[in-house]
N, C-alpha and C positions, 0 to 999 in steps of 0.2 A: 516631863513624865511626871505622873502623879500616882498616889497610893491605889493599889489594885491593878496597875497596868501590867501587862505581860511584857517581859523584857529579856534580853540575852546579856550575859556578862562575859568579858575576856578574862580568862585565867592563865597563869603560867603554863605556856607550851601546849596546852590542849585545845580541844575545840570548844566553841562558845557554848555556854550553858544556858539552859532556860530557867526562868523564875519569875516571881511576882514582887512587885515593889510593895513593902510593909510601911515604910516611913521615908521622908525626904526631909533633909536639913540643908539649907543653903549656907555657903561660907564665902567669904570674900575671894577666895581662890577657886572656888567651884561649888560642886553639890555634892553631898553625901546621900547615898540611897541604901536603905536596908532592904536587902533582897532575900526572899525565902527560895532556897534551892532545894533540890531532892535530898542532899546529903545534909542541909543545913536547914530544917523547916522553920526553926525559930529566927532565921535570918543571919546574914552576914553584911558587914557594911562595905560598899565599894564607893570610891572618890572618883568623880568626873572633874577633871581640871578645865578651868575656863580658858578658851583660846590655845589649847594645845592639843592637837589631833592625837598624839601618842598617849595622852593622859585620859582618854575616854574609854571607860571601862563597861559602862551600862549603856545599852541602846534599846529602844522600843522595838518590840518583836513585830514582824510584819504579818 
């Protein structure tokens, strides 16, 4: 995923939320995505872990 991609994010116990990627930062354990959500228009960071399905919080919207 890259900046400006439309995505959905997994949050605690609720439905997936729609947003837009504002920034992408790679790390050795995975990738951080700064995502603009309706409640957080300036963005909130989400982390996707490498090789761990339960650690994937940001997915590209279809």
